[in-house]
C-alpha angles and dihedrals in degrees: 000000000000092000090050091050093055097037097052111004101050093052091040098052095035091055094043093049098049094043089051090049093049091047092053089045093051100041102026104038111020102035099022086221093146091072087073094057109117099200123074111283097236089054092047093048089047093052091044091053090054090050092051089050091053090045092050094047089048093053089046094051091044092051094048091049094045087054091045093053090040095243086128123038122217087209101052123054093321096167091044094051091045087054090047091051093047089049089060092046087050091052093053091044089053089052091055090048093046095048093048091048097240098123125111094227104100098141104081141291095302088061091048091052093048089047093050093049089048092052091049090049091047092049094045090053086050087052090051087054089052092053092046089052092050091046089051091051091048089051094048090046089052093048088050093051092048091051092049094058 
């Protein structure tokens, strides 16, 4: 269970927490977009938390699958490639948000462009957190094997 905890849970929760914090910083502090939210703020933040948990899990699973199928190498630019994969995920997430009308960008095409770029940056930082969690797990496994010998 400890291996599974580090292998999946650590990258998942690390990326979800960082992305949620970045989203709150961007929309709540820097842009003050959250003032326009029509549902109660505790409900919005709870739903956003669930969404970021799903996004973090999706990034973690996508990264593990990309490594498994050798689309991403652990030996060559692993954090960068994970960030790139997560930026692509962020692009598609924004497309879904945009089509469903849930985005904050209501002030024209310039805001849509800034918002999609921000979404990709936010997701890529989440991908970086996934890669750091996986690297930490690999390091701990190596140390455990060394201690066992």
